[in-house]
N, C-alpha and C positions, 0 to 999 in steps of 0.2 A: 672356252672363253678365258682370256688372260686375267689373272688375279694380281693386283698390285696394291701396296699400301697407299700409294700416292696417285690419285687421279690427276690428270692435267687440268688446267683451268685458264680462262682468259677473263680479264676484267677491263672495263671501260664502257663508254657509251656506244662503242661499235663492237662489243663482244660477240654479238650474234652473227656478225659477218663471217665468222669461221665455221658456221654450222655445217654447210655442205662439205667442206674440205675434211672436217673432223668426223662427221657422222656417216658420210656416204660409204666408206668401206664396210659398214655393218649392215647394209641392206638398202632397199629402195623406199620402204614405207615406214613412217613414224606416226605414232598416235600421241596426242598431247593430253595429259591429265593434270588437272590443277583446280585451284579455287576460282570462283567466278571473277573476283576482282583481279586476281593474278593473270588469268587468261585475257581479260580485257586489257591489261597493261602490256602483255607480251605478244598477243596474237599478231598484230600488224607487223611487228619487227620480225617475228618468226616467218610469216608469210613472205615478206620482202626478201629475207635471207635465202629462201629456197626457190624463189621465183625463177623460172626458166632453167631449172636444174632437173636432174633425174630423181632427186629426192622428193617424195610426195608426202604431204600430211594427210592422213586418212580421216582425221577428225579431231575436234577439241571437245573434251568431256569434263564436266564437273566431277570432282572426286567423291563428293557426298558429304563433306563437312566434318567428318571424323575419320581418323586413321584406324578403321575397324576392319575385322575380317569380313563382316557383313558387306561393307562397301567394296572391299577387294573382290569378293566372290561375285557381286553384282557386276562390277566392271569387266570381269573376265568373260562374261556372257555377251557383251556387246560385240557384234560382228566386226566392226572396225578395229576394236582392241585385239580381238583374236587374230586378225589378219596382219597386224603390224609386225615389222621386223624388229622394231626397237621402241622403247618407251621414252617420251620426253616428260619429265616430272617438273611441273611449274608451280611456284608459289612459296609458301612457308613450310615449316617442319612437318605438319600433319599431311599436307598435300603431297609433299615429296616422299615422305615415308610410305604413303599409300602406293604411289607409283613404284617405289623401290621394292617393297615386299611383293607387289604384283609381278614385277620383273624377275625377282628371285624365284618365285614359285612357278613361273612359266618359262624359266631359263632363257631370258632374253637380255641383251645389253640395255642399259638405261643411261640417260644423260639428264643432268639437273639444271634448272633455270631458276635460281632463287630470285624472287621479286621483293623479298625483304631479307634483312640480315638479323635474324633473331636467334638462330641456333646453327649448329654445324651439320644439320641433317643432310644438306645438299652435298656434303663431302664424304659422309661415312657409309660404311657397309651395314651398320646397325639400324634396324627399324624399331620404332616404339609403337605398340598397338594398344588401343583403348577399347573399352566397351562402348556401346552406343550412348550411354549416359555420361561419357567423358572420363570415367574413372579408369585407372591404369589396368590393362589386361596382362600384357607380357612384353618382354623384349624379344624381337625376332633376330636371332643371331645369324650372321653370315660373314664371309670373308671377301665378298665381292662389292666394292664401292662403285660409284658411277664411273663411266669411262672418262667423262669430261664434265666440268662445271662451267656454265656460261653465266658470268656475273656482270650484268648490265648495271653499272653504278648509277646511271641516269634514272632507271626504273626504281632502284632502291632509294635514291635520295628524294624521289617524289612520292614514296609510300609514307604512311603515318610514322612519325619519328619514334613513336612508342616502341616499335619493333626493334630498332637499333638500340634503344635504351635498355630494353629487356635482354637483348643479345649480349650486351656488355656484361650484365650480371651473370648470365649463363656461362659465358666463356671463361670468366675469371675462376669459376669453380673448378675448371679442369686442372689448374695448377695446384690448388689446395687439395683436391681429392686424390690426384695421382701421387702427390708427395706424401700424404698421410697413408693412403692404402698400401703403398709399396714399401713403407718403412720396415726395415729389417729383412727385406727379401733379397735373395741372390737372383738378380734379374738377367734374363737372356738378352742378347744384343738388341732385338727390336723393342723389347719392353724398356730397356735402359734408354734407348733413343727417345722413345715416347715420353718417358718421365722427364728427361732432360729438355725436350722440346716444350714441355709444359710451362717452362719459364716464359715462353713467348705469350702465354695467356695471363701474364701478370703485369710486368713492367710496361709494355706498350699500351695497355689499356689505361693505366694510371697516367701515362705520359700524354696520350692523344685523346683519351675518352671524352673529356669535357669539350674540347675544341670540335671534335668530330660531331658530337651531339648537337652543338650549336649550329654547325654548318648544315647538318641534316634538317634542322628546324627552318633554316633559311633556304633550303632546297639548292644548296651549293655543293657541287662535287669538288672536294679539295684533297690534297695528298694525305692529310690527317684522316679524313673520312674514309678514303680507300684503304689506309693502313688498318683502321678498325674493322672495316668490312672483311678484309683478308684475315684479320685476327679471329673474328667470329666464325667465319666459314672455313678457312683453310687451316690456320694454325691449330685451332681446336679440333677440327676434323682429322687432321693428320695424327694428333695425339690419340684420338679414339681408335683410329685404324691400326696404330702400332701397338697399343696397350690392350691387354685382355680386359674383358668386361669386369672382372672382379677387382681390377685396379683402376680402370678409367672412371668408374663411378665411386660413390662414397656417401657420406652422411648428408651433404647438401642436396643431392638428388633423392635420397631417401626421404628427406623432409618434404621435397616437392611432391613426391608420390603420395605422401601422407595428406597433403592439402587437397589432392584431387577428389577426396571423398566429401568435401564440404561444398554444399550447394551454392554458397555465396561466392566461391571462387569462379564458377561458371557464370553466375548471375552478374557479377561486376566485371567480368572480362579480364581477370588477372592472368598475366602471361607466364609461360613456363620459366623464362629467364628471370623474370621479376621475383618469382617465388624462390627460385634457386639462389638468388642473391641474398635473400633472408636466410636460406639454408646454410650459406657460407658462414654467417655469423654464428649459427648453432654449432657448426663444425669447429670453429676456432675456439669458442668457449669450452666445448667438450674436450678439445685437445689441449686446453690450457695455453693457448697462444695469445697471451694478453696484448702484447704490442701489435701483433698482426690484426687482432680483433679491433683494436682502437683505430688502426690505419684504415681498415676496410669499412668500419662504421663511418668514419669521416668521409671516405670516398662515396659510400652509398648516400650519405646526406647531401654531398655536393651535387650529385646527379638526381636526387629525388627517388632513389631506390629504397625499398622497404628497410626499416630498422626496427620495427615493432609490429606486433600482431594486428593492431588496429589499422596499419597500413594495408593489410590484407583482409580487412573487414572481418577480423577474427578476434578471439580473446582466449584467455586461459581456459574458459569453459569448453573450448573446442580441442584442447590439448590431447585428451585421451584418444579421441577418434583419429587425430592426425598421427599420433605416436604409434597406435596399433597398426595402421596401414603402412607407415614408414618402415616398420620392422618386419613386415610380412614379405617384403621383396628381397632381392639378392644384393642390394647395394652395399650393405655393411657386413656381408658374410665373410669377406676377406679383409680383415682389419687388424691393426696391431694390438687391439684390445677389444673386449666384448662391450658392445654398445647396448645399454639397458634403457628401458622406458624412463627410469628415474633420471638418468643422465641427460636425456633430451628435455624432460620437464624442467630440471634444474637449470639447464641452459636457457630455456625460454624465460623462466622467471628472472634469471640473472640479466638477460637482455632488457626485459621490461624495466627492471630496477635501474639499469644503466641509463636508459632513456630518461627516466625521472630525474636522475642526478645531473643530466646535461641541460635541464631546463633553466 
């Protein structure tokens, strides 16, 4: 199987029209795995795209609701899944990561069909796995991204706009995390390319983000909206594929991992990118980037992204649990300085105080 940093992609309301041409060289049978709502949104378009062709869909199956090894093992035993030549992973990050890791572990090509633009999962080789209770389990490391990404902007614009909103927060972290994590390193070519490309995860989001979010709320496909969709899925995904895990992640994602242990995060449906956007503020305070912190704080405010713990139904009483989990992972193992529990706690307290001063 060919390995490449850059999967190909198509975007537009007719993106699925290329399915047969692009996928047929990889076999005759594809199985579709995804979330229930995602399959409902994409099923008819996929069926129409393969109608009267030699490419057959062997079945549409719900991924199980969590990107867990338990669900992956269950799916492996389904006869239609076993029999398929390729995997079509449809939906958001967890659905796509489930199909991705299943494809990796069974050595089959996979294609992604994001129905929301909330993370870069549909572009990357990395899979993020969770325990059945929703807490982080591990990163599934691979160098095999999808063969192709089918980005139907019409489906995405008709999904709840909260996913695009959270995707903006998640994607902006890529710039700040790679620039800090790589500080002082002598980078090889691909790593240096990835860090440089990280700039695409900053300026364009500030430029187009607010307009794109308003267009998404109005269910209007616009050039600005497609720029942000491509920024979330492709720009951010390419950075992840080029840069090693110890550089592509950082304190913002460590903070996200920390919040996964709080029951209220699941209870209130807080999204990955939403929490990561708060983690960017922690990163900037800890890194003493005062001007950037103030800029991102204002940007978060303008889009309604979190700027304080209460926005995440949390408080300083939860800090110890969050910090303990955040520092258990690998996200800040490669950093220009040692990140301590006190550093994160002080950043949280500083952000709470800054919010008070802005009233």
